C-alpha positions, 0 to 999 in steps of 0.5 A, spaced: 500 500 500 502 506 498 503 512 503 499 518 502 505 523 501 507 518 495 500 519 492 500 526 493 506 527 490 504 523 484 497 528 484 501 534 484 505 532 478 499 531 474 498 536 468 491 538 471 493 539 478 499 544 476 496 549 480 497 545 487 504 545 485 505 552 485 501 553 491 506 548 495 511 552 492 508 559 494 507 556 501 515 554 501 516 561 499 512 564 505 516 559 510 523 561 508 521 568 509 523 571 516 518 571 522 515 578 521 514 577 514 510 571 515 505 574 519 505 580 514 503 576 508 496 573 507 498 569 500 502 570 494 501 569 487 505 570 480 502 572 474 506 575 468 513 574 472 510 579 477 510 577 484 503 579 488 504 579 495 497 580 499 498 583 506 494 581 512 494 588 515 495 594 512 500 596 517 505 592 514 505 595 507 511 600 508 515 595 511 514 590 505 515 595 500 522 597 502 524 589 502 521 588 495 528 586 493 529 581 498 522 578 496 524 577 489 531 575 490 529 569 495 523 567 490 529 567 484 534 563 489 528 558 491 527 557 484 534 555 483 535 550 489 528 547 488 527 543 482 519 543 483 519 550 484 524 552 478 518 555 474 517 561 479 521 567 478 519 574 478 521 581 475 517 585 479 514 585 486 507 588 487 505 589 495 497 590 496 492 590 502 488 584 501 480 584 503 480 577 502 484 575 508 481 570 512 481 571 520 479 567 525 472 570 527 472 574 534 468 570 539 464 576 543 465 575 550 459 574 555 457 580 559 455 581 566 452 588 567 453 591 573 447 596 575 442 596 580 435 595 579 431 602 579 424 599 580 421 597 586 416 592 583 410 596 586 404 595 581 397 597 581 393 592 578 386 594 575 384 587 573 381 581 576 384 576 571 388 571 575 393 570 570 395 577 569 395 578 577 400 571 577 404 574 571 405 581 575 407 577 581 412 573 577 415 580 575 415 583 582 419 577 584 424 578 579 425 585 580 426 584 587 431 578 586 435 583 581 435 589 586 439 585 591 
């Protein structure tokens, strides 16, 4: 029985799945970058020998604009050292802010309001309906519990 890695390797080298090979090369490229750049980059892709770098936050744009030459040289060096990624080369680097970056959704924290109940719970009941009187008594009990 074949291992999963050998099956995936075989699939990646098929012509109809060439985008998977590019994707793995893009991930390898991001992994060889310094840590501060790894946090900054949401995703990368190459189109017409131009490396497009999408940022996870707009604050990183200036930092990566100053280091375009580093990104370009690392990509070209990776292409020479890794035969699977030899098709990756770029003449230009364009850095842009990504609106498609997936961030983990923030879970709202449950709130526990800290305020004192202002109602005294005194009601004038002008009805003889027993259900209505019982409901008003339940409301009064709830108010008294929240008041303490």
